[in-house]
BAFI-3210 file (N, C-alpha, C; in Angstrom, 3 decimals, decimal comma, padded with zeros to 6 digits):
// residues 242
n [1|2|3|4|5|6|7|8|9|10|11|12|13|14|15|16|17|18|19|20|21|22|23|24|25|26|27|28|29|30|31|32|33|34|35|36|37|38|39|40|41|42|43|44|45|46|47|48|49|50|51|52|53|54|55|56|57|58|59|60|61|62|63|64|65|66|67|68|69|70|71|72|73|74|75|76|77|78|79|80|81|82|83|84|85|86|87|88|89|90|91|92|93|94|95|96|97|98|99|100|101|102|103|104|105|106|107|108|109|110|111|112|113|114|115|116|117|118|119|120|121|122|123|124|125|126|127|128|129|130|131|132|133|134|135|136|137|138|139|140|141|142|143|144|145|146|147|148|149|150|151|152|153|154|155|156|157|158|159|160|161|162|163|164|165|166|167|168|169|170|171|172|173|174|175|176|177|178|179|180|181|182|183|184|185|186|187|188|189|190|191|192|193|194|195|196|197|198|199|200|201|202|203|204|205|206|207|208|209|210|211|212|213|214|215|216|217|218|219|220|221|222|223|224|225|226|227|228|229|230|231|232|233|234|235|236|237|238|239|240|241|242]
n.u [081,651|079,190|076,320|074,032|074,151|074,708|071,758|070,440|071,192|070,822|067,600|067,473|068,084|066,107|063,990|064,343|063,178|062,280|062,504|060,203|057,845|055,165|055,134|054,122|050,851|048,640|048,195|048,953|050,301|052,347|054,243|053,334|051,871|049,031|049,527|051,738|054,256|057,082|057,152|059,503|061,234|064,868|065,101|065,661|067,570|068,826|069,763|071,998|073,463|074,428|076,056|077,526|079,074|080,412|081,706|083,724|085,269|086,012|088,221|089,745|091,135|092,131|093,785|095,457|096,813|095,403|095,801|097,220|100,051|102,905|101,951|102,241|104,791|108,006|110,429|113,111|112,471|111,091|112,985|115,240|113,555|113,117|115,528|116,519|114,698|115,532|118,120|117,509|116,551|118,213|120,133|118,382|118,971|121,616|121,647|119,695|121,366|123,984|122,352|121,586|123,691|125,129|123,534|123,868|126,211|126,792|126,660|128,986|130,609|130,085|130,970|133,836|134,865|134,164|135,556|136,082|133,791|131,082|129,138|126,744|125,675|125,603|123,069|121,548|121,323|120,217|118,032|116,499|116,019|113,618|111,574|109,570|109,621|109,121|110,879|113,998|115,903|114,653|115,106|117,814|118,504|117,569|118,979|121,860|121,338|121,053|123,603|125,645|124,976|124,981|128,273|129,285|128,816|130,764|133,367|136,319|135,919|134,430|136,233|138,040|137,913|137,611|137,582|135,824|133,818|133,114|131,386|129,291|128,627|127,190|125,527|123,330|122,572|120,824|118,472|115,316|114,012|113,657|114,499|117,000|117,240|116,837|119,139|121,086|122,501|124,485|125,776|126,803|128,826|130,310|130,803|131,475|132,637|135,036|135,851|136,117|137,337|139,999|139,719|140,146|142,676|144,254|144,368|145,465|148,061|148,711|149,175|150,996|153,258|154,061|156,257|157,660|157,432|155,341|154,995|152,886|152,644|151,815|149,589|147,611|148,016|147,364|144,537|143,780|144,238|141,733|139,938|139,577|139,426|136,765|135,491|135,622|134,414|131,960|131,084|132,343|131,809|133,118|134,238|134,243|137,125|138,526]
n.v [170,916|170,189|167,658|168,295|171,429|171,658|170,442|172,682|174,977|174,040|174,000|176,705|177,765|176,754|178,015|180,236|183,780|184,917|187,702|190,280|189,318|189,470|192,020|195,024|196,730|194,725|191,966|189,741|186,115|185,513|182,527|181,158|178,595|176,926|177,367|178,908|178,477|178,348|177,142|176,615|176,200|174,579|171,258|169,752|167,394|168,122|170,755|169,559|168,178|170,202|171,694|169,966|169,165|172,109|171,943|170,516|171,669|173,383|172,336|171,262|173,159|174,146|172,044|172,726|174,910|177,254|178,145|177,279|175,551|176,637|179,141|182,559|182,593|184,178|185,184|184,657|182,380|180,828|180,057|178,654|176,560|175,464|175,247|172,725|171,088|170,368|169,067|167,192|166,074|164,985|163,623|161,823|160,156|159,903|157,707|156,073|155,124|153,904|152,378|150,621|149,581|148,110|146,097|144,786|144,536|142,432|139,671|138,991|140,315|138,809|136,094|136,855|137,416|135,493|133,698|135,369|136,231|135,819|132,282|132,245|134,886|134,639|133,498|135,516|137,435|135,945|135,241|138,045|138,239|136,688|138,462|140,963|144,121|147,657|149,322|149,780|151,141|150,169|147,157|147,361|148,514|146,437|144,487|145,036|145,784|143,039|141,525|143,512|142,650|140,073|139,838|140,838|139,180|137,190|137,267|137,632|139,140|141,652|142,336|143,479|146,484|149,672|151,367|153,503|153,106|150,812|151,247|152,466|150,732|149,133|150,884|150,944|148,055|148,270|149,412|149,040|146,472|147,732|150,514|149,711|149,256|151,383|153,295|151,642|152,061|154,169|152,794|150,766|151,881|153,607|151,718|148,940|148,480|149,910|148,383|145,887|146,307|146,123|143,273|142,076|143,113|142,282|139,214|139,334|140,042|138,044|135,765|137,291|137,510|135,042|134,905|136,910|139,218|141,545|143,777|143,416|145,348|147,687|147,540|147,711|150,221|151,622|150,744|152,168|154,716|154,666|154,369|156,842|159,115|157,641|158,370|161,325|162,167|161,415|162,718|164,850|166,190|166,008|166,114|162,757|160,969|161,516]
n.w [148,387|150,637|150,338|151,725|151,442|148,585|147,477|148,637|147,829|144,538|145,170|145,599|143,270|141,824|142,560|141,652|140,792|137,385|136,943|136,087|135,350|133,439|133,728|134,427|135,311|134,536|135,566|134,262|133,700|132,305|130,956|133,465|135,169|136,311|138,870|139,362|138,718|137,055|134,200|132,145|133,543|134,515|135,930|139,334|139,262|137,023|137,724|139,909|138,275|136,974|139,325|139,653|137,827|137,806|140,202|139,636|137,786|139,309|141,075|139,330|138,304|140,459|141,593|139,311|140,286|139,471|137,028|133,592|133,363|132,821|132,561|132,702|133,410|133,412|130,634|131,362|133,201|130,845|129,480|130,508|131,459|128,848|128,198|130,060|129,078|126,624|127,378|129,213|127,167|125,405|126,949|127,668|124,915|124,787|126,393|125,809|123,575|124,559|125,811|123,697|122,234|124,071|123,999|121,630|121,411|123,362|123,224|121,954|124,072|126,593|125,497|125,359|127,482|129,112|131,327|133,422|134,432|137,032|136,478|136,360|135,083|132,031|132,287|133,225|131,181|129,508|130,257|130,319|127,903|127,177|128,838|129,062|128,181|128,710|126,855|125,420|127,628|129,903|129,959|129,880|132,640|133,857|133,408|133,584|137,027|137,682|136,771|138,210|140,775|140,807|140,123|142,016|144,050|144,441|146,658|145,978|143,787|145,337|146,900|145,267|145,452|146,393|149,267|148,997|146,541|147,100|149,593|147,822|146,436|147,901|149,806|147,606|147,163|149,330|148,374|147,106|144,538|142,099|142,567|142,476|139,896|139,039|139,611|138,336|136,224|136,836|138,912|138,066|136,309|137,780|139,386|138,917|136,640|137,050|138,513|137,038|135,038|136,176|137,307|135,197|134,483|136,432|135,951|133,450|134,137|135,827|133,958|132,202|134,420|134,541|132,835|134,107|133,015|133,841|136,816|139,064|141,317|139,224|138,306|139,996|140,784|138,275|138,648|141,026|139,762|138,053|139,307|140,644|138,460|137,813|140,169|140,664|138,329|138,534|141,513|141,324|139,278|136,368|133,059|131,205|129,723|126,443]
ca.u [080,660|078,096|075,250|072,937|074,547|073,856|070,174|069,547|071,783|069,827|066,648|067,228|068,183|064,724|062,475|064,657|062,392|062,263|061,912|058,645|056,903|054,410|055,451|053,020|049,499|047,627|048,277|049,381|051,040|052,557|053,998|053,357|051,022|047,874|050,612|052,774|056,057|057,633|057,579|060,908|062,655|065,293|064,362|066,320|068,734|069,965|070,597|072,808|074,065|075,743|076,753|078,223|080,502|081,315|082,569|084,546|085,951|087,095|088,803|090,821|091,494|093,099|094,929|096,660|097,404|094,601|096,466|097,924|101,110|103,516|101,551|102,926|106,593|108,651|111,118|114,219|112,404|110,694|114,463|115,640|112,909|113,216|117,044|116,393|114,113|116,494|119,078|116,978|115,965|119,727|120,681|117,337|118,888|122,727|121,339|119,691|122,078|124,520|121,826|121,632|125,421|125,281|122,592|124,071|127,358|126,728|126,849|130,248|131,142|130,188|132,214|135,629|135,097|133,541|136,448|136,491|132,238|130,663|128,486|125,101|125,655|124,955|121,748|121,249|121,123|119,194|116,753|115,930|115,753|111,885|111,086|108,857|110,298|108,344|111,435|115,815|116,479|114,140|116,160|119,327|118,641|117,205|120,521|122,760|121,413|121,095|124,389|126,154|124,656|125,362|129,268|129,963|128,799|132,313|134,195|137,476|135,563|133,772|137,267|138,781|136,796|138,374|136,419|134,396|133,102|132,340|130,170|128,080|127,522|126,763|124,065|122,921|122,450|119,931|117,319|114,241|114,330|112,884|115,146|118,040|117,205|116,733|120,357|121,975|123,377|125,586|126,703|127,474|129,878|131,232|131,711|131,045|133,656|136,456|136,518|135,892|138,844|140,899|140,043|141,165|144,355|145,118|144,290|146,255|149,524|149,060|149,494|152,483|154,120|154,850|157,448|158,767|157,389|155,070|155,269|151,449|152,186|151,784|148,054|147,423|147,893|146,400|143,250|143,555|143,851|140,699|138,700|140,204|138,699|135,344|134,421|135,736|133,293|130,755|130,716|132,755|130,745|134,258|134,058|135,018|138,369|137,753]
ca.v [171,014|168,746|167,196|169,627|172,535|171,554|170,546|174,356|175,699|173,824|174,485|178,235|178,312|176,499|178,930|181,979|184,340|185,311|189,076|190,922|188,306|189,804|193,485|196,329|195,843|193,987|190,454|188,572|185,060|185,271|181,164|180,701|177,547|177,490|177,438|180,210|178,169|178,520|175,415|176,457|175,918|173,446|170,438|169,443|166,744|169,180|171,808|169,628|168,056|171,494|171,846|168,276|169,706|172,686|171,722|169,400|172,170|174,089|170,920|170,962|174,429|174,486|171,300|173,286|176,525|178,081|178,988|176,641|175,260|177,284|180,237|183,546|182,503|185,338|185,091|183,777|180,704|179,754|180,096|178,086|175,543|174,943|174,224|172,060|169,811|169,903|168,768|165,927|165,328|164,564|162,873|160,706|160,015|159,110|156,738|154,916|154,747|152,749|150,406|149,330|149,619|147,035|144,952|144,243|143,486|141,359|138,459|139,133|140,454|137,631|135,393|137,274|137,706|134,337|133,137|136,444|136,470|134,171|130,944|132,980|135,789|134,413|133,117|136,801|137,408|134,620|135,484|139,350|137,752|136,191|139,022|142,219|145,537|148,539|149,980|149,043|151,400|149,335|146,308|147,383|148,813|145,296|143,282|145,482|145,242|141,256|141,346|144,162|141,772|138,394|139,694|141,031|138,088|136,622|137,603|138,158|140,422|142,559|142,635|144,762|148,158|150,669|151,993|154,717|152,673|149,708|152,003|152,563|149,611|148,423|151,835|150,469|147,093|147,817|149,565|147,894|146,196|148,895|151,428|149,528|149,343|152,872|153,364|150,709|152,678|154,863|151,641|150,280|153,072|153,680|150,677|147,563|148,795|150,086|146,579|144,609|146,414|145,932|141,858|141,992|143,702|141,214|138,068|139,477|140,243|136,846|135,200|137,648|137,045|134,082|134,820|137,788|140,530|142,458|143,990|143,864|147,266|148,337|146,982|148,278|151,916|151,980|150,562|153,462|156,056|154,802|154,384|158,398|159,264|157,360|159,296|162,794|162,611|161,390|163,252|166,477|166,492|165,901|164,951|161,511|161,383|161,406]
ca.w [148,875|150,970|149,945|152,100|150,510|147,010|147,638|148,906|146,254|143,946|145,134|144,918|141,710|140,751|142,769|141,516|140,253|136,279|136,510|136,674|134,435|132,167|133,886|134,223|136,451|134,034|135,968|133,543|134,553|131,270|130,732|134,408|135,305|136,997|140,632|139,306|138,588|135,827|133,193|131,435|134,596|134,997|137,198|140,449|139,103|135,840|138,844|140,741|137,714|136,574|140,221|139,952|136,712|138,418|141,003|139,167|136,893|140,624|142,055|138,308|138,539|142,430|141,363|138,782|140,414|138,918|135,774|132,885|133,260|131,894|131,845|133,763|133,719|132,731|129,785|132,205|133,511|130,089|128,543|131,722|131,563|127,386|128,212|130,978|128,703|125,788|128,226|129,524|125,696|125,318|127,988|127,233|124,009|125,137|127,490|124,896|122,601|125,140|126,188|122,468|122,428|125,018|124,025|120,412|122,046|124,703|122,709|122,066|125,869|127,287|124,690|125,688|129,098|130,088|132,430|134,109|135,416|137,126|135,577|136,340|134,501|130,734|132,309|133,131|129,665|128,648|130,823|130,197|126,474|127,505|129,327|128,180|128,895|127,855|126,064|125,608|128,561|130,967|129,709|129,741|133,721|134,609|132,847|134,771|137,926|137,557|136,174|139,387|141,971|140,487|139,937|143,182|145,522|144,301|147,870|145,544|143,173|146,058|147,050|144,463|145,616|147,777|150,455|148,113|145,264|148,064|149,994|146,504|146,443|149,667|149,852|146,170|147,199|150,296|147,315|146,193|143,430|141,363|143,189|141,783|138,261|138,480|139,569|137,400|134,811|137,608|139,702|136,550|135,142|138,692|140,249|138,216|135,090|137,094|139,056|136,106|134,219|137,570|137,326|133,530|134,261|137,273|135,297|132,530|134,477|136,463|132,824|131,738|135,457|134,517|132,364|134,300|132,269|134,244|138,176|140,153|141,616|138,333|137,704|141,518|140,303|137,154|139,248|141,509|138,974|137,131|140,664|140,817|137,786|138,020|141,181|140,194|137,656|140,059|142,390|140,837|137,066|135,996|131,901|130,786|128,634|124,872]
c.u [079,482|077,056|074,051|072,659|073,795|072,699|069,615|070,241|070,679|068,104|066,584|067,333|066,679|063,696|063,033|063,807|063,086|062,480|060,831|057,556|056,407|054,814|053,947|051,940|048,342|047,350|048,546|050,285|052,101|053,215|053,707|051,661|050,092|048,664|051,354|053,869|055,830|058,284|058,831|062,214|063,551|064,817|065,575|067,795|069,002|070,375|071,595|073,950|075,214|076,608|077,987|079,805|081,072|082,313|084,236|085,845|086,773|088,095|090,217|091,760|092,409|094,215|096,218|097,060|096,951|095,156|097,281|099,042|102,209|103,538|101,752|104,011|107,177|109,596|112,237|114,022|111,888|112,012|114,865|114,944|113,252|114,720|117,260|115,819|115,014|117,630|118,883|116,478|117,451|120,085|120,131|118,014|120,610|122,121|121,010|120,027|123,457|123,970|121,293|122,990|125,893|124,645|122,847|125,194|127,649|126,778|128,405|131,295|131,338|131,119|133,869|135,882|134,187|134,891|136,708|134,819|131,724|129,275|127,063|124,862|124,884|123,462|120,756|120,503|120,467|117,739|115,779|115,402|114,291|111,342|110,418|109,425|109,472|109,328|113,145|116,191|116,622|114,890|117,038|119,532|118,489|118,645|121,527|122,537|121,275|123,151|126,036|126,200|125,306|127,723|129,992|129,794|129,760|133,008|135,357|137,464|135,193|135,486|138,481|138,452|137,333|136,992|134,935|133,435|132,321|131,134|128,993|127,549|126,958|124,833|123,151|122,409|121,286|118,512|116,255|114,643|114,384|114,187|116,537|118,465|117,455|118,451|121,828|123,017|124,770|125,736|127,501|129,024|130,715|131,797|131,611|132,450|134,465|136,958|136,731|137,173|140,172|140,990|140,505|142,662|145,111|145,568|145,326|148,261|149,748|149,538|151,093|153,806|154,803|156,448|158,574|158,308|156,321|155,070|153,049|151,046|151,469|150,150|147,105|147,189|146,998|144,781|143,115|143,289|142,307|139,975|138,526|138,969|137,347|134,773|135,111|134,770|131,768|130,593|131,218|131,874|131,895|133,713|134,858|135,970|137,572|138,384]
c.v [169,639|168,854|168,189|170,597|172,348|171,102|171,706|174,914|175,269|173,846|176,127|178,585|177,871|177,442|180,365|182,820|184,884|186,482|189,390|190,498|189,393|191,891|194,020|196,116|194,972|192,793|189,666|188,106|185,245|183,322|180,557|179,772|178,183|177,880|178,379|179,461|177,925|177,553|175,506|176,082|174,837|172,226|170,300|168,642|167,547|169,971|170,831|168,737|169,182|171,522|170,997|169,156|170,957|172,944|170,925|170,390|172,921|173,332|171,180|172,249|174,464|173,302|171,978|174,791|177,662|178,681|177,541|176,276|176,406|178,796|181,806|183,793|183,996|184,555|184,060|182,535|180,208|179,330|178,624|176,345|174,234|174,137|172,972|170,760|169,393|168,753|167,236|165,190|164,382|163,883|161,441|159,531|159,024|157,750|155,476|154,445|153,686|151,618|149,935|149,063|148,217|146,057|144,227|143,771|142,708|140,044|138,009|139,426|139,216|136,223|135,740|137,181|136,656|133,905|134,373|136,642|135,179|133,402|131,879|133,821|135,707|133,938|134,515|137,396|137,256|134,872|136,594|138,778|137,137|136,854|140,193|143,288|146,531|149,296|149,752|150,076|150,685|147,717|146,458|147,827|147,213|144,304|143,912|145,592|143,836|141,438|141,837|142,964|140,498|138,882|140,309|140,065|137,171|137,537|138,106|139,056|141,854|142,834|143,567|146,030|148,401|150,919|152,431|153,903|151,363|149,978|151,997|152,171|149,132|149,763|151,184|149,181|147,081|148,565|148,724|147,865|147,350|150,391|151,121|149,330|150,556|153,406|152,593|151,164|153,328|154,231|150,999|150,929|153,186|152,974|149,451|147,679|149,175|148,300|145,575|144,838|145,987|144,394|141,832|142,304|142,393|139,881|138,087|139,782|138,806|135,384|135,613|137,418|135,891|133,773|135,987|139,305|141,729|142,593|144,159|145,099|147,905|148,420|147,331|150,027|152,156|151,428|151,746|154,808|156,366|154,957|156,057|159,182|159,615|158,394|160,705|163,318|162,314|162,067|165,332|166,890|166,682|165,037|163,753|161,490|161,153|160,552]
c.w [149,021|150,122|150,369|150,599|148,886|146,890|147,801|147,897|144,827|143,402|144,817|143,863|141,036|141,412|142,333|140,775|138,673|136,042|137,162|135,753|133,520|132,517|133,748|135,760|135,961|134,523|135,382|133,919|133,687|130,794|132,143|134,248|136,449|138,899|140,642|139,256|137,439|135,052|132,393|132,382|134,525|135,995|137,812|139,770|137,764|136,684|138,950|139,665|137,026|137,858|140,223|139,500|137,064|139,271|140,902|138,475|138,242|140,802|140,710|138,426|139,542|141,667|140,101|139,093|140,074|137,931|134,950|133,437|132,473|132,041|133,375|133,832|132,888|131,981|130,100|132,359|132,053|129,658|129,793|131,591|129,443|127,409|128,958|130,141|127,186|126,219|128,568|128,511|125,461|125,673|128,190|126,045|124,068|126,043|126,905|124,194|123,225|125,428|124,677|121,592|123,119|124,814|123,182|120,695|122,881|124,109|123,161|123,278|126,673|126,820|125,269|127,307|130,292|131,134|133,308|135,223|136,112|136,485|135,632|135,684|132,916|131,031|132,522|131,715|129,007|128,759|130,543|128,328|126,113|128,064|128,453|129,092|128,164|126,766|126,581|127,355|129,776|130,996|129,884|131,142|134,450|134,651|133,601|136,211|138,501|137,499|137,557|139,961|141,957|141,077|141,416|144,750|145,714|145,405|146,896|144,683|143,997|146,836|146,790|144,555|146,693|148,087|149,991|147,674|146,410|149,314|149,411|147,021|147,378|150,069|148,493|146,716|148,244|149,434|147,256|144,873|141,493|141,541|142,619|140,225|138,205|138,482|139,266|136,845|135,533|138,119|138,794|136,409|136,322|139,336|139,730|137,226|135,612|137,668|138,245|135,013|135,351|137,335|135,779|133,432|135,283|136,580|134,230|133,052|135,672|135,058|132,173|132,925|135,567|134,158|132,942|134,520|133,059|135,889|138,143|140,394|140,594|138,208|139,054|141,063|139,717|137,591|139,713|140,676|138,614|138,117|140,888|139,929|137,788|139,125|141,001|139,542|137,564|140,902|141,787|139,754|136,465|134,482|131,834|129,578|127,418|124,400]
res [x|x|x|x|x|x|x|x|x|x|x|x|x|x|x|x|x|x|x|x|x|x|x|x|x|x|x|x|x|x|x|x|x|x|x|x|x|x|x|x|x|x|x|x|x|x|x|x|x|x|x|x|x|x|x|x|x|x|x|x|x|x|x|x|x|x|x|x|x|x|x|x|x|x|x|x|x|x|x|x|x|x|x|x|x|x|x|x|x|x|x|x|x|x|x|x|x|x|x|x|x|x|x|x|x|x|x|x|x|x|x|x|x|x|x|x|x|x|x|x|x|x|x|x|x|x|x|x|x|x|x|x|x|x|x|x|x|x|x|x|x|x|x|x|x|x|x|x|x|x|x|x|x|x|x|x|x|x|x|x|x|x|x|x|x|x|x|x|x|x|x|x|x|x|x|x|x|x|x|x|x|x|x|x|x|x|x|x|x|x|x|x|x|x|x|x|x|x|x|x|x|x|x|x|x|x|x|x|x|x|x|x|x|x|x|x|x|x|x|x|x|x|x|x|x|x|x|x|x|x|x|x|x|x|x|x|x|x|x|x|x|x]
***
């Protein structure tokens, strides 16, 4: 509503008659003053304030689609929304559990894999302890994002990836900082974990190969099998092995 419209409507309200006054032909003006104005009528500022309030309520109602959220849903829709809410809550709970497990085991994990990780990885965990995060999930995402980027800066580690995971990594690296952190858990599971597992197998094979006990092709086959499983879980929704 424009300023002019509000002024006109306000004036109309102020001038609106109160009925037939005293009624009859007695000429009684009731509560009206010498100039015929109603002394009980609201002033212009009060009317405009009321108009502002009504206009605000109207906008809020339109923003909500004219009805409270969820109102008017049929039983099927309500059941679906309830199921989706429960699934989302369960998913968040699982993510939180994984994040806490990762955080609690970080020190031992770093110690056990120090020879396989770039030198700056430990610094990522140390820096994270000095930062303030909204929750454990946010901290977990920031650490994993830094870990993935640092790990694959090493060309030898990047060369461990087959075409599919490498493309996924390249697409992820194009994202903004927030975008990377948002998808860090997904890339950690689908790209980093199988590549890191492959690296561990290779190092172990190299040590054992000195005594002629392991064929490196077996390591390659195991890695490719793991990648295939991860890809099926990611793209086709297959469940991970128990």
